[in-house]
N, C-alpha and C positions, 0 to 999 in steps of 0.2 A: 362952897368954894368951887370955882370953875377951873377949867384947864388953863395953864399958863401959856402965854405965847411962846413960839419957838425961840429958843435961846441962841442957837447957832445952826448954820447949814454946813455940815461937814462935807457934803457933796461939793459945795461951792468953794469952801475954804481950803480943803485938802483933797483936791480931785485925784491926785496920784495915789494917795493912800486908799481912798474910796474905790478907785479902779482895781487896786490889788485885792481888796476885800471881796469885791464882786467877782474877780477872776477866781479866787479861792472858792467862792460859793459855787461857781460853775464846775470846778474840778470835783468838789465833793459830790455834787449832784450826779456826776457820772458814775459814782461808786456806791450810792445808797439808793435803794428802791424808792421811787417817788412818793408812794402813799406812806411809807414808813418815815421818810424825811419830813413830810408834812406833820405827822404826829409828833416827831421829835421837836421840830421848831415850835409848834403850838404849845406843847407841854412845858418846855423850858420858858417860853414867853409867859405862860400862865404863872409859873413859879416866881418869875422875876417881876411880874406885874407890868409888863410892857404893852400898853394899849396899842401902840403903833403895830407891833409885831403880831399881837393877837388878832387884830383886825386884818392885817395883810395875809397872814398864813391861813386864817379861816377862809378868807375870800379865795385864795389860791387853791386850797384843798377842795372847796366846793366846786370851783371851776374845773378841777381835775377829776370830778366825779366822786369824791368822798361823801359818804352818807352823813347827813346832818346829825343823826343819832350818835354816831361815833365821835363826832366833834363835841357835841353837847355833853357826852359822858366822859370825856377825856380827863377832866379834873377828878373823876372817881374811877379811873381805869382799873384799880385793884379789885373793885367790886363788880364792875360791869363785865358781862359775858360776851361782849362784842369784839374783843381783841384776841388775837392768836397768842400762843405761848411765846413765839418769836417777838411779837410786838410788845408783850408784857416785859420780856427781858430787856428790850431796848428802852422801854419807858422807865423801868427801874434804874437802868444805867444812866439815862438822861437825868433823873432826879438826883442820883448820887454825884454825878459830875457837876451839875448845876449848883448843888448845895455842898460842894466839896469842902468848904470850911467847916461844915457841920459833920459830914459823913466820912471825909477822908477817902472817898471812893472805896467803899468797903470791899473786903475780900468776898463776902457773900454775894454782893451785887455783881462783882466781876465774874465770879464762878457761874452765876446764873446767865450772864450774857455770853460767856464762853461756851456754855452748854448748847446755845442756840446758833452761834455764829463762829466762823473761823477767825484766825488771828487777823487777817487782812480786813475782814468785815468789822471786827471790833475796833481796829485802828480808825477806819473811815467813820464809824458811828461816833467815836470819841471826837474826831475832828469836826463832825457835823454839830455835835453838842457844843464844842468850843466856839464854833463860828456863830451859832445863833446867840450864845451868851455874849459874844462880842457885839453883835448887832443890837441886842437888847440894851446893852450899856450905852451905845452911841445914841439910840433913840430916846431912852429915858433921860440921859444927861442933857440932851439937846431939846427935850420936850417936843419932839417931832410928832406930827399928827398924820395919820394915814388918810390919804385922799385917793380913793379908788380911781377917779378919772385921771389922776397924774401917774399912778403906779401901775395900773392894769395894762396900759399900752406897753410899758417896759417889759412886763412879764410876757405879754403876747409876742413881742419881738424876739425874746429868748426861746420861746417855745418852738420845738421842731415842727416842720410842716407835716400835716397828716399824710399817711401813705395811701 
């Protein structure tokens, strides 16, 4: 069974909504450390089975200097010793919020993330998780396929100029 063709192009059909989602993405990126944001986006996308977002966020993380080993081991982050305590807390919270229907965003996971991050940081992490889950649902529902040639230039346009 092969991949289905794209069902709809949200970018073209609802450009105003897409623009607002993109703007929110930019605001969140100002408040969550880039390497951690890549891990959050990739882990939620793995859980949701979003091929588009897994490809995109792996590509972006590698371009931003993330180690391939850390990306390869992300699905087994609880066992892998390549993540800091802070990253582990954020990944646990990512799983809880992504699987909220199952976990209810448990008190244990919340206490773990609160032990590593302040109130404001937890709020921004939660928004980052919410946002990637939104993008996952758009990409999966539309059957969008990641095309590096199409999306890499957009990412480069958003990237700040080197100092």
